N, C-alpha and C positions, 0 to 999 in steps of 0.2 A: 521512530520515536517511541518512547514508552511513558507510562504514567508512574510518577514518583508518588507512591501511596502515602508516605508520611507528609509530603509537602502539598499533596493534592494538585500537582501540576504535570503538564505534559512536558517532557524533557527530551533533548536529543540523546539518543542512545549510541548510535554509530553513524558515520558519514562515509560514503564511498563515492569515488569518481570513476567513470569509464567502466561500469560494471553492467553485465548483461542481466536480463531477468533470471536466466538459469543460474548465474553466479550468485545473484541476490538471494535466491531461495535457500542456498546453502548457508547463508549468513543468518537466516531467521531461526529463532528458537522454535523447537518442535511443539512445545506445550505452553507457550506464553503468547498472548496477543501482542501485536505491534501495529503502529501506524507508519505507513511508508509514503513518502512523497518522492516520485520518480519521474525524471525528465527522460522521455523516450524519443529517439529519432524515428519518426514515422514516414515511410515512403508511400505517397498516395499513388493510386492507379494511373493518374495522369502525369506522374513524374515529379510532382512537387514534393518538397520535404518540409515537414513541420516538426516541432519539438513540444508535444503536449505535456503538460504537467499532470501526472496521474496521482491520485490519492488511493492507496490500497490499504484496506483494513484487513489484516491477517488475524483471524480468530480461530486457531486450530481446534479441531475436535480434541477433547481431553483437557482443555484449559479448566482451571478452577472456576466455578460459577461466579464467585465473587469478582474475579478478574474480568470475566466476560461482561458482567453488568457494568463495571467501572468503565471499561473501554467503550462499550456500546453507548453508554450515557454521555460520553465525552466526544464521540465521533462527530455528531452534527455540528456542535459548537466549533470544533476545530476546522471542519470543512468550510463553515460560514466565515470564520475569522480569516482564514487563508484565501478565501474566495476561489476555491477549487471547484471545477465543474466535471472533471472526469473521475468519478468516484466508483470504486470497485471493492468487492469483498471476496476473500478466499477463506475456506474452512480447512483446507489442506495445503500446507506449504509446497507440496510437490506439484500442485496445479499452477504455480507461478512459473510460466514458461513464456518464451517469446511468442509462440503460436497463440497462447491464451490471451496475452496482452494485445496482439494485433487483432484478434477476433473481437475483443471488447472495444478497442478503439475504432474498428470498422463500423460500429453502430453509429458513431458520431459523424461519419463522412458520407 
């Protein structure tokens, strides 16, 4: 999702199905922030499988300060409204990998 500056609204930018974290990072703009809601198939150590809904705030280094402020100011309200609990932030789109996501989710289990 991205922020429509003129309308002052968070809008759906793109939607993908069956995409891995590594494929997703290739879809993200390098110099623009984005809000990502990602359902991930997580295999627990005991064999159980869950599908946590992850909120990822991508705020790459090199974004315009105005954009960073607008997104940072909107993040908490969006997270609260959507009732998301797995909230992460990346500053470099290259960091968005399956390993990174599994490590972040491991904190919750």
